[in-house]
C-alpha positions in Angstrom: -55.2 -148.5 10.4 -52.2 -146.6 11.6 -52.1 -145.2 15.1 -50.2 -142.1 16.2 -47.4 -142.8 18.6 -47.9 -140.8 21.8 -44.4 -139.3 21.4 -44.9 -138.1 17.8 -45.3 -134.3 17.2 -45.4 -132.3 14.0 -44.9 -128.5 13.5 -45.7 -126.5 10.4 -43.8 -123.3 9.6 -40.9 -122.0 7.5 -37.9 -124.1 8.4 -34.3 -122.9 8.5 -31.2 -124.9 9.5 -27.6 -125.4 8.4 -25.3 -128.2 7.3 -22.2 -126.1 6.6 -20.6 -122.7 7.3 -22.0 -120.1 4.9 -18.6 -118.3 4.9 -17.0 -121.2 3.1 -19.9 -123.0 1.3 -22.4 -121.5 -1.2 -25.0 -124.2 -0.3 -24.8 -124.2 3.5 -28.4 -124.0 4.6 -31.8 -125.6 4.1 -34.8 -123.3 3.8 -38.3 -124.6 3.4 -40.8 -121.8 3.0 -43.7 -124.1 3.9 -42.0 -126.7 6.0 -42.8 -129.5 8.4 -40.7 -130.5 11.4 -41.5 -134.0 12.7 -40.3 -134.9 16.2 -40.5 -138.3 17.9 -39.5 -139.1 21.5 -37.7 -135.7 21.8 -35.6 -136.2 18.6 -35.9 -134.9 15.1 -37.5 -137.6 12.8 -37.6 -135.5 9.7 -37.5 -131.9 8.4 -38.5 -130.7 5.0 -41.3 -129.5 2.7 -44.8 -129.7 4.2 -46.4 -131.1 1.1 -43.8 -133.9 0.8 -43.8 -134.9 4.5 -47.5 -134.6 5.4 -48.5 -137.8 3.7 -45.8 -139.7 5.8 -47.6 -138.9 9.1 -49.9 -141.5 10.6 -53.6 -140.6 10.2 -54.8 -138.4 13.0 -51.5 -136.8 13.8 -52.0 -133.3 15.2 -49.9 -130.7 13.4 -49.1 -127.6 15.4 -49.5 -124.7 12.9 -47.0 -121.9 13.1 -47.5 -120.8 9.5 -46.1 -117.3 8.9 -43.3 -117.9 11.4 -39.9 -119.5 11.3 -38.7 -122.6 13.1 -34.9 -122.9 13.6 -32.7 -124.7 16.0 -32.5 -123.3 19.5 -29.7 -120.7 20.0 -26.5 -121.8 21.6 -24.7 -119.2 23.8 -21.1 -120.3 24.3 -20.0 -117.9 27.1 -22.0 -116.3 29.9 -22.1 -116.0 33.7 -25.3 -116.9 35.5 -24.3 -115.3 38.9 -23.9 -112.0 37.1 -27.6 -111.7 36.2 -28.1 -109.4 39.2 -25.3 -107.0 38.2 -26.0 -106.6 34.5 -25.6 -103.0 33.2 -23.2 -102.0 36.0 -21.0 -99.0 35.1 -17.2 -99.2 35.2 -14.3 -97.7 33.3 -12.9 -101.1 32.2 -12.7 -104.9 32.8 -10.5 -105.0 35.9 -12.3 -102.3 38.0 -15.7 -103.8 36.9 -14.6 -107.2 38.3 -13.5 -105.6 41.6 -16.5 -103.3 42.1 -19.3 -105.5 40.9 -18.5 -109.0 39.9 -16.6 -110.3 43.0 -19.1 -108.8 45.6 -22.1 -110.3 43.6 -20.5 -113.7 43.4 -19.9 -113.8 47.1 -23.6 -114.5 47.7 -23.5 -117.9 45.9 -22.3 -119.8 48.9 -26.0 -119.7 49.8 -27.8 -122.6 47.9 -31.2 -120.9 48.1 -29.8 -117.7 46.5 -27.9 -119.7 43.9 -31.1 -121.7 43.0 -33.3 -118.6 42.8 -30.8 -116.9 40.5 -30.4 -120.0 38.3 -34.2 -120.3 37.9 -34.4 -116.7 36.8 -31.4 -117.0 34.5 -32.6 -120.1 32.7 -36.1 -118.7 32.3 -34.6 -115.6 30.7 -32.5 -117.7 28.3 -35.6 -119.7 27.2 -37.5 -116.4 26.8 -34.8 -115.4 24.4 -34.7 -118.7 22.5 -31.4 -120.0 24.0 -31.6 -123.8 24.7 -27.9 -124.6 25.3 -25.2 -122.5 26.9 -21.7 -122.6 28.3 -22.1 -121.2 31.8 -19.7 -120.0 34.4 -20.9 -120.5 38.0 -18.9 -119.2 41.0 -16.1 -120.8 43.2 -18.9 -122.4 45.3 -19.9 -125.9 44.7 -23.4 -125.0 45.7 -23.6 -122.7 42.7 -23.0 -125.6 40.3 -25.4 -127.9 42.0 -28.1 -125.2 42.0 -27.5 -124.6 38.3 -27.7 -128.2 37.1 -30.7 -128.9 39.3 -32.6 -126.1 37.7 -31.5 -126.9 34.1 -32.3 -130.6 34.5 -35.8 -129.7 35.7 -36.3 -128.0 32.3 -34.7 -130.9 30.4 -32.0 -128.6 29.0 -28.6 -129.5 27.5 -26.3 -127.2 29.4 -22.6 -127.0 30.2 -21.4 -125.4 33.4 -18.6 -125.4 35.9 -17.2 -124.2 39.2 -14.8 -121.3 38.8 -11.2 -122.0 39.8 -9.5 -119.0 41.4 -6.8 -119.2 44.0 -5.0 -115.8 43.7 -5.5 -112.1 42.8 -9.1 -112.1 44.0 -10.8 -111.3 47.3 -10.2 -113.8 50.1 -13.9 -114.6 50.3 -13.8 -116.0 46.7 -10.4 -117.7 46.9 -10.1 -121.5 46.8 -6.8 -123.4 46.8 -5.1 -125.1 43.9 -5.7 -128.6 45.2 -9.2 -128.1 46.7 -10.5 -126.3 43.7 -9.6 -129.2 41.4 -10.8 -131.8 43.9 -14.2 -130.0 44.0 -14.2 -129.9 40.2 -13.6 -133.6 39.9 -16.4 -134.4 42.4 -18.7 -132.2 40.4 -17.6 -133.9 37.1 -18.5 -137.3 38.6 -21.8 -136.0 39.9 -23.1 -134.1 36.8 -21.1 -134.7 33.6 -23.2 -136.9 31.3 -26.1 -137.0 33.8 -29.4 -136.3 31.9 -28.4 -133.5 29.5 -25.8 -131.9 31.7 -22.2 -131.4 30.7 -19.3 -130.3 32.9 -16.9 -127.5 32.0 -13.5 -127.1 33.8 -13.5 -123.4 34.5 -10.4 -121.4 35.5 -11.7 -117.8 35.5 -8.7 -116.5 33.6 -4.9 -117.0 33.9 -4.2 -114.1 36.3 -6.5 -115.5 39.0 -5.1 -119.0 38.9 -1.6 -119.9 40.2 0.7 -122.0 38.0 0.0 -125.0 40.3 -3.8 -124.6 39.9 -3.4 -124.3 36.1 -1.2 -127.4 36.0 -3.7 -129.4 38.1 -6.6 -128.2 36.0 -4.8 -129.3 32.9 -4.2 -132.7 34.3 -7.9 -132.9 35.2 -8.9 -132.0 31.7 -6.6 -134.7 30.3 -8.1 -137.3 32.7 -11.6 -136.4 31.6 -11.4 -135.7 27.9 -15.1 -135.5 27.3 -15.4 -132.6 29.6 -15.3 -129.0 28.4 -12.8 -126.3 29.3 -13.9 -122.7 29.4 -12.0 -119.6 30.2 -11.2 -116.0 29.1 -8.3 -114.9 27.0 -7.0 -111.7 25.4 -10.2 -109.7 26.3 -8.6 -106.4 27.3 -5.3 -104.7 26.6 -4.5 -104.0 30.3 -5.3 -107.6 31.1 -2.9 -108.8 28.4 -0.1 -106.7 29.8 -0.8 -108.2 33.3 -0.5 -111.7 31.9 2.8 -110.9 30.2 4.1 -109.8 33.6 2.8 -112.9 35.4 3.9 -115.4 32.8 7.1 -114.0 31.1 8.2 -117.4 29.9 5.2 -117.9 27.6 5.0 -116.6 24.1 1.5 -115.2 24.4 -1.5 -115.1 26.7 -3.1 -118.0 24.7 0.2 -120.0 25.0 -0.2 -119.9 28.8 -3.2 -122.1 28.4 -1.6 -124.3 25.8 1.4 -124.8 28.1 -0.9 -126.2 30.8 -2.9 -128.5 28.4 -6.1 -126.5 27.9 -6.0 -126.3 24.1 -8.0 -129.2 22.7 -11.4 -130.0 21.2 -14.2 -129.0 23.6 -12.1 -126.0 24.8 -14.0 -122.7 24.5 -12.0 -119.4 24.9 -14.0 -116.3 25.4 -13.1 -113.0 23.6 -9.8 -113.6 21.8 -9.7 -110.0 20.7 -5.9 -109.5 20.9 -4.7 -112.9 19.4 -2.0 -112.8 16.8 -1.8 -114.9 13.6 0.1 -117.7 15.5 -2.5 -117.8 18.2 -5.4 -118.2 15.7 -3.4 -120.9 13.9 -3.0 -122.8 17.1 -6.7 -122.4 17.9 -7.5 -124.0 14.5 -4.9 -126.7 14.8 -5.9 -127.9 18.2 -9.7 -127.8 17.6 -10.1 -125.1 20.2 -13.0 -122.7 19.7 -13.6 -118.9 20.1 -16.7 -117.5 21.8 -17.1 -114.1 20.2 -18.7 -111.7 22.7 -19.4 -108.5 20.8 -21.8 -106.9 23.3 -19.6 -107.1 26.3 -16.5 -106.1 24.3 -18.3 -102.9 23.3 -19.6 -102.4 26.8 -16.2 -102.6 28.5 -14.4 -101.0 25.6 -12.2 -104.1 25.2 -11.8 -104.0 21.4 -13.1 -105.5 18.2 -12.9 -109.1 17.2 -11.2 -109.8 13.9 -13.5 -112.2 12.0 -11.3 -112.1 8.9 -8.2 -113.1 10.7 -10.0 -116.0 12.4 -11.6 -117.2 9.2 -8.3 -117.1 7.3 -7.3 -120.3 9.2 -10.9 -121.7 9.7 -10.9 -121.2 13.5 -14.1 -122.6 15.1 -16.3 -119.6 16.0 -19.6 -119.0 17.8 -21.4 -116.1 19.3 -22.0 -115.4 23.0 -23.8 -112.8 25.1 -21.3 -112.8 28.0 -23.9 -111.7 30.5 -23.4 -109.8 32.8 -20.8 -107.6 30.9 -23.0 -108.3 28.0 -26.1 -106.3 28.2 -28.7 -108.6 26.8 -29.6 -112.3 27.0 -30.8 -112.2 23.4 -28.8 -113.8 20.7 -30.6 -111.7 18.2 -29.3 -108.6 19.9 -25.9 -110.2 20.0 -26.0 -110.7 16.2 -26.9 -107.0 16.0 -23.7 -106.1 17.8 -21.6 -108.7 16.0 -22.6 -107.2 12.7 -21.5 -103.7 13.8 -18.2 -105.0 15.2 -17.4 -106.7 11.9 -18.2 -103.5 10.0 -16.0 -101.4 12.3 -13.2 -104.0 11.8 -13.6 -103.7 8.0 -15.4 -107.0 7.3 -19.0 -108.0 6.8 -21.2 -110.6 8.4 -24.2 -111.8 6.4 -27.3 -112.7 8.4 -27.1 -116.3 7.3 -23.6 -116.5 8.8 -24.8 -115.0 12.1 -27.6 -117.5 12.4 -25.1 -120.3 11.6 -22.7 -119.1 14.3 -25.6 -119.1 16.9 -26.7 -122.6 16.0 -24.7 -125.2 14.1 -21.4 -123.1 14.4 -21.8 -123.2 18.2 -22.6 -126.9 18.1 -19.5 -127.6 16.1 -17.5 -125.5 18.5 -18.8 -127.7 21.3 -18.2 -130.9 19.3 -22.0 -131.5 19.4 -22.9 -131.6 15.7 -25.5 -134.4 15.3 -26.7 -133.8 18.8 -27.9 -130.2 18.7 -27.6 -127.3 16.3 -29.6 -128.4 13.3 -32.4 -130.7 12.2 -30.4 -133.7 11.1 -32.4 -136.9 11.7 -31.8 -138.2 15.3 -30.7 -134.8 16.6 -32.2 -133.6 19.9 -35.3 -131.5 19.1 -34.3 -128.2 20.6 -35.9 -125.5 18.5 -37.5 -122.1 18.5 -40.3 -120.4 16.7 -39.5 -116.8 15.5 -42.2 -114.3 14.7 -41.2 -111.8 12.0 -44.2 -109.7 12.9 -43.7 -109.5 16.6 -43.4 -105.7 16.7 -44.9 -103.1 14.4 -41.5 -102.1 13.0 -40.5 -105.7 12.2 -43.9 -106.4 10.7 -43.6 -103.3 8.5 -40.0 -104.1 7.5 -40.7 -107.8 6.8 -43.8 -107.0 4.8 -41.7 -106.2 1.7 -38.7 -108.5 1.4 -36.8 -109.8 -1.6 -34.7 -112.5 -0.1 -34.2 -114.8 2.9 -31.1 -112.8 3.7 -33.2 -109.7 4.1 -35.7 -111.5 6.4 -32.9 -112.9 8.7 -31.1 -109.6 8.7 -34.2 -107.8 9.8 -34.7 -110.3 12.6 -31.0 -109.9 13.7 -31.0 -106.1 13.6 -34.5 -105.4 14.9 -35.4 -108.5 16.9 -35.0 -109.3 20.6 -36.9 -111.6 23.1 -40.2 -110.5 21.6 -39.4 -112.3 18.4 -39.3 -115.7 20.2 -42.9 -117.0 20.0 -42.0 -120.4 21.6 -39.0 -122.4 22.8 -38.8 -126.2 22.8 -36.3 -128.4 24.6 -36.1 -132.1 23.6 -39.5 -131.7 21.9 -41.2 -130.2 25.0 -42.6 -126.7 25.1 -40.6 -124.8 27.8 -41.5 -121.2 26.9 -44.4 -119.5 25.1 -44.7 -115.8 24.6 -47.7 -114.2 26.1 -49.3 -112.0 23.4 
């Protein structure tokens, strides 16, 4: 007589996940209309058709029934700022005045560990409510902001990347570190948090104008010394910002080349925005294994510009989607898909819903060099997944009541869905959010 291992769980629903990019492969996804996801000890054991997998379960296994809903991998948000949760939806005529008026004064408060922890708790709960289980997160210049974030994320068993912002010029004195001290603090935090539980460290120069050449050089050396860490920063977000970078770094070919010059372009490097990159820049992104975090919501909010999906795809640049809270106005990756679709149309291209869901799951995992760990339901992957409810609102229920394809179903969720569409969120096989009906 077989017994059920105490760590074995099974979930019945429609299953969706990816094994390739739909932009380049006709058969890129797996879809099981009546599916079963089997999880053991926090990892995926199997995913497939319910009828085929049910007989493989030990007698007495409890199956959590989400019939009528969709289980997919947890969303991965590759660029956002947890300290900016309190200043989301703040008006400003552009990026640089927005930083001066709202961002810097808000981040000043994060030298207080209690404030940092309270904000991190709220931020992570909001991500989970929206179905995001992994994120690339900017903290502030304060070490306490990083400690508070990882303490809160590890309490929820989340796989998160985050880092202390490096900023030693062109910013208020109350947020300014030094080239040497900022990198020393970063190295201490790497040794404390990187690879601890599910935490990953990201070396985080805010953007080239706020780091001296000495700080950029030292940060590049730190990245070379710790090759499994991440690098995250901003590039080519705003036309005025790009002009400023040309004035500050006249010897470099482009804004992106500033980062390449200091050793930042490599696998596990995630560059936010990338709106004003040229063909050479995109080619270098692809050649170095660097990745783009596309931030459509914040780019529209600040009037920064429209990302060129076709140009990036022409050289197979690694792409992912990101909310960029707090310039982004929603924590929801579904709402971010909504804006990404519109950006692509305005730029003259088209994003199918399958591609958008790929970019928010496996595409992001590939950008972070984490395929096989998160992002799909490959056997052995960590069991981060969400349950989406296509009938969560009267409008979605009406629209999804007459569908002709999976593409239509996903498109309706992307264009009409938000946090209400997330019925439940699981991290490493543990329920960490459930919607109150």
